[in-house]
C-alpha positions as CSV (number, residue, x, y, z in Angstrom):
1,M,48.7,-4.0,-87.1
2,T,47.1,-7.3,-88.1
3,R,46.7,-10.3,-85.9
4,Q,49.6,-12.0,-87.6
5,R,51.9,-9.0,-86.8
6,I,50.9,-9.5,-83.2
7,A,52.2,-13.0,-83.5
8,N,55.5,-11.5,-84.7
9,A,55.7,-8.9,-81.9
10,R,58.7,-9.3,-79.6
11,R,57.8,-7.1,-76.6
12,W,54.6,-7.7,-74.7
13,V,53.0,-6.0,-71.6
14,I,50.4,-8.3,-70.1
15,K,48.0,-7.0,-67.5
16,V,46.0,-9.4,-65.3
17,G,43.0,-8.0,-63.4
18,S,41.8,-8.7,-59.9
19,S,38.7,-10.6,-61.0
20,L,41.0,-13.2,-62.6
21,L,43.2,-13.7,-59.6
22,T,40.8,-14.2,-56.7
23,A,39.3,-17.4,-55.3
24,D,35.7,-16.4,-54.6
25,G,36.8,-12.9,-53.5
26,I,39.1,-14.3,-50.8
27,G,42.8,-14.5,-51.4
28,L,44.4,-15.6,-54.6
29,D,43.7,-18.5,-57.0
30,E,47.2,-19.9,-57.3
31,T,46.0,-22.4,-59.9
32,L,45.0,-19.6,-62.2
33,I,48.2,-17.7,-61.5
34,S,50.2,-20.8,-62.3
35,S,48.3,-21.3,-65.6
36,W,49.2,-17.8,-66.8
37,C,52.8,-18.2,-65.8
38,D,52.8,-21.4,-67.8
39,Q,51.7,-19.5,-70.9
40,M,54.1,-16.6,-70.3
41,A,56.9,-19.1,-70.0
42,V,56.0,-20.4,-73.4
43,L,56.1,-16.9,-74.8
44,K,59.5,-16.4,-73.3
45,S,60.7,-19.7,-74.8
46,H,59.8,-18.2,-78.2
47,G,61.9,-15.1,-77.7
48,I,59.2,-12.8,-76.6
49,E,60.0,-10.2,-73.9
50,V,57.3,-10.2,-71.2
51,V,56.4,-7.5,-68.7
52,L,53.6,-8.4,-66.3
53,V,51.3,-5.8,-64.7
54,S,49.3,-7.6,-62.0
55,S,46.6,-6.5,-59.7
56,G,45.7,-8.6,-56.7
57,S,47.6,-7.3,-53.7
58,I,44.5,-5.7,-52.1
59,A,42.3,-8.8,-52.9
60,E,45.0,-11.0,-51.3
61,G,45.2,-8.7,-48.3
62,M,41.5,-8.8,-47.9
63,G,41.6,-12.6,-47.8
64,R,44.4,-12.5,-45.2
65,L,42.5,-10.0,-43.1
66,G,39.2,-11.8,-43.4
67,L,37.4,-8.9,-45.2
68,T,34.6,-9.7,-47.6
69,Q,34.2,-6.2,-49.2
70,R,36.8,-3.9,-50.6
71,P,37.7,-1.2,-48.0
72,R,36.5,2.3,-48.8
73,D,39.0,4.3,-46.8
74,L,42.5,4.8,-48.1
75,P,44.5,3.7,-45.0
76,T,42.8,0.3,-44.9
77,L,43.3,-0.1,-48.7
78,Q,47.0,0.6,-48.2
79,A,47.2,-1.8,-45.3
80,A,45.5,-4.5,-47.3
81,A,47.9,-3.9,-50.2
82,A,50.9,-4.1,-47.9
83,I,49.8,-7.4,-46.5
84,G,48.6,-8.8,-49.8
85,Q,51.7,-7.8,-51.9
86,M,53.7,-10.4,-50.0
87,G,51.4,-13.2,-51.2
88,L,51.1,-11.9,-54.7
89,V,54.8,-11.8,-55.4
90,R,55.4,-15.1,-53.7
91,A,52.8,-16.8,-55.9
92,Y,54.3,-15.4,-59.1
93,E,57.9,-16.2,-58.0
94,K,56.9,-19.8,-57.2
95,S,55.2,-20.4,-60.5
96,F,58.0,-18.8,-62.7
97,N,60.7,-20.7,-60.7
98,E,59.3,-23.9,-62.1
99,Y,60.6,-22.7,-65.5
100,Q,63.9,-21.3,-64.1
101,L,62.7,-17.8,-64.9
102,K,63.9,-14.9,-62.8
103,T,61.3,-12.4,-61.6
104,A,61.5,-8.9,-60.3
105,Q,59.1,-6.8,-58.3
106,I,58.5,-3.2,-59.3
107,L,56.0,-0.9,-57.5
108,L,55.2,2.4,-59.2
109,T,53.1,5.5,-58.6
110,H,52.0,8.1,-61.1
111,A,54.6,10.5,-59.6
112,D,57.4,8.1,-60.6
113,L,56.5,8.5,-64.3
114,A,55.5,12.1,-64.2
115,N,59.0,13.0,-62.9
116,R,61.4,12.9,-65.8
117,Q,64.4,11.6,-63.8
118,R,62.4,8.8,-62.3
119,Y,60.8,8.2,-65.7
120,L,64.3,7.6,-67.1
121,N,65.3,5.5,-64.1
122,A,62.2,3.3,-64.4
123,G,62.7,2.8,-68.2
124,A,66.4,2.0,-67.8
125,T,65.7,-0.6,-65.0
126,L,62.9,-2.2,-67.1
127,R,65.0,-2.5,-70.2
128,R,67.9,-3.9,-68.2
129,L,65.7,-6.5,-66.6
130,L,64.5,-7.6,-70.0
131,E,68.1,-7.8,-71.2
132,L,68.7,-10.1,-68.2
133,D,65.9,-12.4,-69.3
134,T,63.8,-11.5,-66.3
135,V,60.0,-11.2,-66.0
136,P,59.3,-7.9,-64.2
137,V,56.1,-8.0,-62.1
138,I,54.7,-4.5,-61.8
139,N,51.9,-3.2,-59.5
140,E,50.8,0.2,-58.3
141,N,52.5,1.1,-55.0
142,D,49.2,1.1,-53.2
143,T,50.9,1.3,-49.8
144,V,52.2,4.9,-50.3
145,T,49.9,6.4,-52.9
146,T,47.2,9.0,-52.1
147,E,44.1,9.9,-54.1
148,E,46.1,12.6,-55.8
149,I,48.9,10.5,-57.2
150,R,47.2,7.1,-57.8
151,F,47.1,5.7,-61.3
152,G,43.6,4.7,-60.2
153,D,43.7,1.3,-61.9
154,N,46.2,-1.0,-63.3
155,D,44.9,-0.7,-66.9
156,T,46.3,2.9,-66.8
157,L,49.5,1.7,-65.2
158,A,49.9,-1.0,-67.9
159,A,49.5,1.6,-70.6
160,S,52.1,3.8,-69.0
161,V,54.5,0.9,-68.8
162,A,53.8,0.1,-72.5
163,N,54.7,3.8,-73.3
164,L,57.7,3.6,-71.1
165,I,59.3,0.6,-72.9
166,S,57.7,1.1,-76.3
167,A,56.0,-2.2,-76.2
168,D,54.7,-3.8,-79.4
169,V,51.5,-5.3,-77.7
170,L,49.5,-4.6,-74.6
171,V,47.3,-7.5,-73.6
172,I,44.7,-6.7,-71.0
173,L,43.2,-9.9,-69.5
174,T,39.8,-9.5,-68.0
175,D,36.7,-11.5,-67.2
176,Q,35.0,-10.3,-70.4
177,D,35.5,-11.6,-74.0
178,G,36.3,-8.0,-75.1
179,L,34.4,-5.0,-76.2
180,F,30.9,-5.5,-77.4
181,S,28.4,-3.5,-79.5
182,A,26.3,-3.3,-76.3
183,D,26.4,-4.6,-72.7
184,P,26.3,-8.4,-73.2
185,R,25.0,-8.8,-69.6
186,S,21.7,-7.1,-70.6
187,D,21.6,-7.3,-74.4
188,K,21.5,-10.8,-75.9
189,N,22.0,-9.4,-79.4
190,A,25.4,-7.8,-78.4
191,T,28.2,-8.8,-80.7
192,L,31.9,-8.8,-80.0
193,L,34.0,-6.2,-81.8
194,E,37.1,-7.9,-83.2
195,R,38.8,-4.6,-84.0
196,A,38.3,-0.9,-83.3
197,D,40.1,2.4,-83.4
198,A,41.7,3.1,-80.0
199,N,41.2,6.8,-80.4
200,N,37.6,6.8,-81.6
201,P,35.4,8.6,-79.0
202,A,32.4,6.5,-80.1
203,I,33.7,3.3,-78.6
204,M,33.7,4.8,-75.1
205,A,29.9,4.9,-75.3
206,L,29.9,1.1,-75.7
207,A,31.8,0.6,-72.4
208,G,30.0,-0.1,-69.2
209,S,31.0,0.5,-65.6
210,A,33.3,-1.6,-63.5
211,G,31.9,-5.1,-63.3
212,S,33.6,-6.4,-60.1
213,Q,33.7,-5.0,-56.5
214,L,37.3,-6.2,-56.3
215,G,38.7,-4.2,-59.1
216,S,38.8,-0.5,-59.6
217,G,38.7,-0.6,-63.4
218,G,36.1,-1.4,-66.0
219,M,35.9,-1.5,-69.8
220,R,36.1,2.3,-69.9
221,T,39.5,2.3,-68.3
222,K,40.7,-0.4,-70.7
223,I,39.6,1.7,-73.7
224,T,41.4,4.7,-72.2
225,A,44.5,2.6,-71.6
226,A,44.4,1.4,-75.2
227,S,44.3,5.0,-76.4
228,R,47.2,6.0,-74.2
229,A,49.2,2.9,-75.3
230,S,48.6,3.8,-78.9
231,A,50.7,7.0,-78.4
232,S,53.8,4.7,-78.5
233,G,52.6,2.6,-81.4
234,T,51.4,-0.2,-79.1
235,T,48.4,-2.3,-80.1
236,T,46.1,-3.3,-77.3
237,I,44.2,-6.6,-77.1
238,I,41.3,-6.9,-74.5
239,A,40.7,-10.6,-74.0
240,N,39.1,-13.1,-71.6
241,G,41.8,-14.4,-69.2
242,R,39.7,-17.5,-68.5
243,C,39.9,-18.5,-72.2
244,E,42.1,-21.6,-72.4
245,N,45.7,-20.8,-73.4
246,V,44.7,-17.3,-74.3
247,L,48.2,-15.9,-74.5
248,Q,49.6,-18.7,-76.7
249,R,46.6,-18.4,-79.0
250,L,47.0,-14.7,-79.4
251,A,50.7,-15.3,-80.0
252,S,49.8,-17.7,-82.8
253,G,47.7,-15.0,-84.5
254,E,44.3,-16.3,-83.5
255,T,41.4,-13.8,-83.5
256,L,40.5,-13.5,-79.8
257,G,39.1,-10.5,-77.9
258,T,39.1,-7.0,-79.3
259,M,42.1,-5.5,-81.0
260,L,42.4,-1.7,-80.5
261,T,44.7,0.1,-82.9
262,S,45.5,3.6,-84.0
263,D,46.2,5.1,-87.4
264,K,48.8,7.4,-85.9
265,P,52.5,6.5,-86.7
266,P,54.3,4.8,-83.9
267,R,55.4,7.1,-81.0
268,L,53.9,10.1,-82.7
269,A,52.1,11.5,-79.7
270,R,54.9,10.9,-77.3
271,K,57.5,12.4,-79.6
272,Q,55.3,15.4,-80.2
273,W,55.2,15.8,-76.4
274,L,59.0,15.7,-76.3
275,S,59.2,18.1,-79.2
276,N,56.7,20.7,-78.2
277,Q,56.3,20.7,-74.5
278,L,59.8,20.6,-73.1
279,K,62.3,23.5,-73.2
280,S,65.9,22.6,-73.9
281,N,68.3,23.4,-71.0
282,G,71.5,22.7,-72.7
283,R,73.3,21.8,-76.0
284,L,75.4,18.9,-77.1
285,W,77.7,19.6,-80.0
286,L,78.2,16.6,-82.2
287,D,80.9,15.5,-84.6
288,E,80.0,14.8,-88.2
289,G,79.7,11.0,-87.7
290,A,77.2,11.4,-84.8
291,A,75.2,14.0,-86.6
292,N,74.8,11.8,-89.7
293,A,73.9,8.8,-87.5
294,L,71.1,10.7,-85.8
295,Q,69.7,12.1,-89.0
296,N,70.0,9.1,-91.3
297,R,70.1,5.9,-89.1
298,G,67.6,6.6,-86.3
299,V,70.0,5.6,-83.6
300,S,70.6,6.6,-80.0
301,L,73.2,9.4,-79.3
302,L,76.4,8.0,-77.9
303,A,78.8,10.1,-75.8
304,V,81.7,9.3,-78.1
305,G,80.2,11.5,-80.8
306,V,79.9,14.6,-78.5
307,T,82.6,17.2,-78.7
308,R,81.3,19.9,-76.3
309,V,78.6,20.4,-73.7
310,D,76.8,23.7,-73.0
311,G,74.2,24.7,-70.5
312,D,73.1,23.6,-67.0
313,F,70.9,20.5,-67.1
314,K,70.0,17.6,-64.9
315,R,69.5,14.0,-65.7
316,G,66.2,13.6,-67.5
317,E,66.0,17.2,-68.8
318,M,65.7,18.2,-72.4
319,V,68.9,19.1,-74.4
320,S,69.5,20.1,-78.0
321,C,71.8,18.3,-80.3
322,V,73.7,20.6,-82.7
323,K,76.1,20.1,-85.5
324,Q,79.5,21.9,-85.6
325,D,78.0,24.9,-87.4
326,G,75.4,25.4,-84.7
327,T,72.4,23.9,-86.5
328,E,70.0,22.1,-84.2
329,I,69.2,18.6,-85.6
330,A,67.6,16.9,-82.7
331,K,66.7,17.1,-79.0
332,G,66.0,14.6,-76.3
333,L,66.1,13.7,-72.6
334,S,69.7,13.3,-71.4
335,N,70.6,10.2,-69.3
336,Y,73.3,12.2,-67.6
337,D,73.5,15.7,-66.0
338,R,75.7,18.5,-67.3
339,D,78.7,17.6,-65.2
340,A,78.7,13.9,-66.0
341,A,78.0,14.6,-69.7
342,T,80.9,16.9,-69.9
343,R,83.2,14.3,-68.4
344,I,82.2,11.5,-70.7
345,A,81.9,13.5,-73.9
346,G,84.0,11.9,-76.6
347,K,84.3,8.7,-74.5
348,T,82.9,5.2,-75.1
349,S,80.4,3.6,-72.7
350,E,83.1,1.2,-71.6
351,E,85.0,4.1,-70.1
352,F,82.0,5.6,-68.1
353,N,82.6,3.5,-65.0
354,E,86.2,4.5,-64.7
355,I,85.4,8.2,-65.3
356,L,82.2,8.5,-63.3
357,G,82.3,5.6,-61.0
358,F,79.0,4.4,-62.4
359,T,77.1,3.8,-65.6
360,S,73.4,4.9,-65.8
361,E,72.9,4.0,-69.4
362,P,75.3,3.3,-72.3
363,E,73.7,6.1,-74.4
364,L,73.7,9.8,-73.7
365,I,70.2,10.0,-75.2
366,N,68.2,6.9,-75.9
367,R,66.5,6.8,-79.3
368,D,63.1,6.4,-77.6
369,N,63.6,9.8,-75.9
370,L,64.9,11.6,-79.0
371,V,63.2,13.7,-81.7
372,L,64.7,15.0,-84.9
373,V,64.4,18.7,-85.8
374,D,63.7,20.0,-89.3
375,S,66.2,22.8,-89.6
376,A,64.5,24.2,-92.7
377,T,61.3,25.1,-90.8
378,T,62.8,25.1,-87.2
379,T,60.0,22.8,-86.2
380,S,60.5,19.3,-84.7
381,T,59.6,16.3,-86.7
382,V,58.9,12.8,-85.5
383,S,61.5,10.3,-86.4
384,S,60.5,6.8,-87.4
385,V,62.6,5.1,-84.8
């Protein structure tokens, strides 16, 4: 992806780190927050979907509690996060309101995305919020996480969100200009890398440790995040959040920060995971039209094209899609359990509410959670959708 293609991207995940949100380590710098909201509002006005992943709840909580150093014990960290999250959300809501933009708070843990049902729920909610022209503001749920289920840093969380919604671009705003050939704080000859391979192990050696006592991430976590995001075809930009109008300049195609890309086709790694790691728990029999659409048009599977449902599966579990002669042509994560899928088979999404009393998603399987199967070799292949 070139810088100009970033300018043409329509779905952005933007991560703002703690070091860019604090006023001398105490509380939040609402002037800075307002400036980033100004820029995101401009992106929105140009038709770009924006998802914001923001740190800052613990830093804000520290300010409200009068703490000068980040707590080391988990209960105090959780308490600071609970107190600070109130101020963090208020600051964003206030700034976005100036542009009549709706905001939504989403708190996630690793367990939310490791569980397939919650993974689907989170993805469905985020996509719907974007359809409603809302700016989701996401943070790790520090008030309930333990060391075992923490994302550990919001760089990793941002990459997970980029995977979840198949974002075009992940922008990680930090207090550094990007990735350098050496540590610029100790080597005056260090040069900024304008572009690098997100999956090249050599670039990890160029990253230093975390540079701020307020944040839990450093350049290493940002490179790891870029590698994870690349699994969904997302290109990552690591840029200095204190650079004037950084988001607008990136959107214009200007060369700022470090762009981390991958040579892998979009969604390859994630679809390989779907294809190879999950066992099918049921079968959806498709009519000719639905089978042709999946194989040739790269679309989602609609219930109207399903003629029969076999097996015993829950929402979020893998099911096979087969033609009338029994040939498996695809498999994916079902948005409905076996009972619901049976009841809506052959029906349009407009009928779901009357039949089920609810509508989780208009598709039985979303195209992002679907892989095609090569019947000639009985191995799964990655679709280009």
